[in-house]
N, C-alpha and C positions, 0 to 999 in steps of 0.2 A: 274628769279632768281635775288637776290640782289647782292650787292657788299660790299667790306670792304675797309675802308680807315684808315690809321694810323694818329692819332692826334698829334699835337705838344708836347703833354705831354707824348707820348709814348704808349698810349692806342689804342684800335682798335674799330672803330665805324662801326657797321653793318647797312647798308641802305637796306630798303625793302619797298614794297608796300602792304598796307592792302587790303582786299577784295573789298573795294570801289575805289581802285586805288590811294589813297592818300599815298604819300611817308612818311615813318617814319624811325626812327633810334634808336639804342640802343648801348651803349658803354660797352666794356668788357676789361678785363686786358690782355687777350691773344687772338691771332688770332684764335687759336683752338676753344676757347669758342665762338667766333663770328661766325665761320663757322658752328659750331654745332647748334647755335641759328637760323641761316638762314635756315638750313636744316629742323629744327622743324617747322619754320614758313611756309615753302612751303608745308610740309606734312599736317599741320593743315588746310591750305587753301584748299588743295585738298580734305580733308575729311569733310570740312565744320565745323571744330571745332576750328577755329582760335579765339584766345582771345587776345585783345590788351595788350601789355606788362605792361602798367601802370594801367590797369583797376582795378587790385586787390588792389590798394591804396584806393579805395572807402571805407568809414567807414561803418561798419555793421549798425549803427544807421541810417545813411542816406538812405541806400537801404531798410532797414526795414520800414522806414516811407513811402517810395514810394510804397512798396509792400502792406502795410496795407491800404493805400489809395485806392487800387484797389479792396478791398474786396467787395463782393456782397452777403454776408451770412446773416442769420437771425439776428435780433437785439440782441437776447440773446447770440447767438454764438459770435458775434462781441464783445459784452461787456465782455464776459468771456475771449476771447483770448487777448483783449487789456489789461485786468487786469494781465494776466500771463506774457505778454510781459513787461509791466511796472514794475511789482514786481520782476521778476526773470531773464528774458532773457536779457533785455537791460542793467541792472546794470552789467552783466557779459561781454557781447560782444559789447555793444554800441560803445566803443571807439577803438575797434580793426579794423584794416584794413582787408578786406575780404581775401586778399591773404596771410595774416599772420596766419589765423586760420587753424590748422591742426587736423588730426584725434585724435592724442594723447591728445591735449588740450580739445577737446569736450568730449572724453571719461573720462578724469580726472574730468572734471566739473560735468558730469552726475553721476559719482560714488560718488563724494563728496556730491552732492545734495541729493543723495539717503540715506545718513546717517541721515539727519535731516528732510526730507520731505517725504510725502506719495508717494507710487508708482504711483498713479494717477497723482499727481502734477509733478513728475519727467517726466512721459511720455508726459504730455502736454508741459512742457518746451522743451523737446527734439524735439517734433513734430514741434513746432513753429520755433525753431532754424534751424532745418533741412530744413523747408519750405523756410526760408529766403535764406539760402545758395543754395537751389535748384533753386530758382528764379534767384539768381546771376549767376548760371551756364547757365540758359536759356537766360539770357541777356548778355552773353559773358563777364562777369566781372571776373570770375574765371573758370579754365578749368574743375574742377570736384568738387563734393560735399564732403567736408571732414567729414561730419556727417554720411556718409553711413557706415553701419555695426557697428555703435556704439551700445553697449549692454546696454539695459535699465534693471534696477532691475526687477526680476521676481515677478509676482503677487503672494502673499501668502494669503492663506485663513485664516482669523482671526475669533475669536469667535463672532465678531459682524456681520459677514457676514451671509446671508441666515436666517435672523430673520423673523419668521413667527408667525402668530396668528391664532388660530383655530376659526371656526365660533362660537362655544360655548363660548370661551373666549371673543370674540368680543361683543357678545350680552349680556352676563351676567356680564362681568367685566369691559370692556372698555367703551362701549357706555353709561352706566348709570352714569359715572362720568364725561363725557364730558359736558360742559355747554350746556344748552338746545338750545341756538341759533346756536351752531356750531355742534350739534349732526348730523344734516342732511348731511353735507358735509363729515364727517368722515364715516357715514354709506354708502353714495353713492360711495365713493372711494373704500370701501371694497366690497360692494354688486354689483358694476357694473365694477370694475377694472379700474376706470378712473385715468389718470394722474392728478397731482395737477392742472395744467392749464385748463384741460378739465372740472374738477369738479367745479373750481372757475369760469369758464366762462359759465357754464350751464345757459340757459335762459328758461323761461316758454314755449316758442314756440318749444323747442326741447323735451318737456316732453309729453308723452301720458300715463298718469297713468291708464286710463281705459283699455288701451291695454297692460299695464305692460311692457313698453319699453321707452327708451330714445334714442335720436340721438345725436351723437357727430359731430357737424358741425363747431364749433369755439373753441377758447381757449383764455386764458388770458396770456399775456406776461408781465413780470416784469423786468425792467431794471433800475438799480440805484435807486430803491425805487419808481419808477413810473410804474403804471399798464396801460395796454391798451388792447382792444379786437383785436384779429386777426381772420379774417373771414374764416380761414381754420385751421385744426388741424396739428399735427406734420408732417404727411406724407399723401399720397393719401389713403393708407390703414387705416389711422386714422379716416377718415370719415366713420362712421359705425353706425349701429343700435344695441343697447344692450338690451337684455331682462332683466326685473327686477323681483326679487323674491318678494313674497307678503309682507314679513316683511319689506322690503325696501320701497315698495310703501306706506305702512302705515306711516313710519317715514317721508317720503317726504310730504305726505298729511298733517300731523300734523304740519310740519314746515311751509307750505304755509298758514295754517289757522292762525298761530300766526304772521308770517312775510310775508305777501303777496308781490309778486314781480311784478313790472311794466314790460311792454313788452320789454323795452330797458335796464333793470337792471338785474344783475345776481340773480339767485334763492337764492344762499347762499351769501348774501351781508354783509358788515360791518354795524355798527350802523347808518351810514348816507346814506346807500343804494348803496355805491360804491363797487368795487371789493375788495375782501380780499387780503392782502399782505402776501405772503408766509412767509417771515422772521418774521413778527410780529405774525402771527398765530402760528408758531412753538414755539416761546418763550412764548407767553401768553396763548395759548390754548392747543396745542398738548403735549408738554413735561410736563406741570403741570398735565394734565389728565393722562399721563403714571405714574406719581408719585402716584396719588390718586388710580390708579388701581393696584398698586403694581408691575409695570413693570420697574420702574426706581428708583434705590436707595431704602432706607428703611425709612419709616415714622412711628413713634409710639408715643403714648401719654406717657408723663413722669408721674410717680406716684406722684411726688411733684408738678405737674402742668406744663403746657407748653407742648412742643413737641420736640422730639429728632429726628434729621435728621442724617442719615448715608449715605455716598456716597463714590464712588471710583473715583479717578482722572485718567488722561490719563496714568500716570506712574504705575497704579495699587495700589497706596497707599490708604488705607481706612481712612476716616475722620469722626468724630462725632462732632456735635454741637447742643446745646439746644436753642430753640426759644420760645418766649412767645406765638405766635399764630401759628395755623396750616398753614395759608396762607403764612407766612414768611418762615416756614420750607419747604413747597412745592416749593416755588419760588427758594429757595437756592439750593435744590437738582436738580431742573430742569436746573439751570444754570451751576452747577458744576459737575454733574454726567457725566462720559464719556460714549459714545456709546448710546445705547437705540434704541428701535424700531423707524424706520423712517416712515413718512407719506407714502412714496412711497412703503414701505413694505406691506401696505394694498393691493396694486395692485398685488404684488408678491403672497401674500396669496390667493387672489381671483383666480389667475391662477392655483395655486397649488391645491386649493379645486376642481376645475373643472377636472384637470388631475387625482386626486385621485378618483373622482367619475366616471372615465371612459369616460369622454367626449372626442371625437376624437380630435387629435391635430389640424386638419384643422379648426374645429369649434372654438377651443380655440384661434387659430391664428386670426380668423375673429373678435371675440368679443374683443380681446386685441388690435387690430389695428396694428398688425405686418405685415410688407411687405413680410417677408420670413418665411416660416414654420420652418426653421432651428433655427431662433431666439427663437421661442416658445419651440422647443425641447431642445435646449442647455440651456435655462434659467430655465425651469420649470420642465421638466420631471426628471431631476437629483435631484430636491428638494424633490420629493415625497418619503415617507417612509412608505407606507401603506402595512404592512406585511400581513394583512388579505386578501387583494386582490391576493397576490402572492399565498397564501395557497389555496384559492378557485380555482385559475387557475390550480393548480397542483393536486387538489383533484380527487378522483375516481368519475366518473359520476354516478355510481350506488349507491353511498352512499347517502341515502335520507337526512341525516342531512346536508351534504355539499350542496346538491341541495337547501335545504330550506334556508340556509344562503346566498346562491348565488343569489336566486331569487329577493330579494329586490334590490340588486346592479344592476342586469340586467335591472330591470324596470326603474331605474333612467337613 
């Protein structure tokens, strides 16, 4: 147990020993406060929750830097988290002492951030802030995490969510307007359910077109505009064999005839044979193709010549402008139209097609590369809206018409 000594100034200094045996002290205005502090110290030492009195003076920025230096995450995850820390978290908390941050301050910040940022951004900001504070607790800098039980804005379903494309729309509307050089990667993402990195990282050694299948064994990683091959997919379950439909095999064969790939180069490469960059592909190929297919904004020929572009911004306001060339109108809509089908939605559409056709969830899980079947069930079974399958499931077995309509579905 420590002891208390009165200072010449009339205050009370509490002397105690920390868990390492080093003597420390802290000054209080009253003897009662000093006694209470000593009792708390002894209790904390007994429970193993002792925190040095002045440890909370450490700046958030300083501890965050040490914490980030200990990361051993994937390069893409590290780049994303550093960006969020640099853009949102450190400008808010960097100069704060860890011990001065309280629950109300964190909740107020999260609520304010939710008025101007997306729910996903707010959730990431909160996750990283809480992680730094949790690390401070573990390193005995603060006694508890003030970010615990902070409420993050609830996720709301918007009209841009769950965007799907049917197989007929893909084959008849979208693929014909995609530039020939890039038609293969769009078709592969939709016809094999590949993630962007898996499709962009596909090499010839992973293709077996005669056997109508491909293997996912590597992926492409893009960080700060630089791409590199990663010799393993997103997860252990991501390493998989995917069967290919005949229409997709034909598109890939045609692509390889026009743009043969060397053994160490991606099948779907850029003009110089290197990996495609996702950001450039989205701006120069993907979104302009959506405009031409009629899935993004509105493009029409002007009777007086030229082309008229119509688009809707993020605030829901509709804009119209006339352009001399079709390419200029398409480019403008692609840049300014809010929302739109994402490249990753091709993967969602693929899974939904399988579920709608009655493919068992465990098989969908395997070809999608999900580690847990719950992921497959939660993400895709709720997307399906095939009323005909429900009617057939509930129809009378003796009804020959219903049996006739059900027979093709069963054969699939």
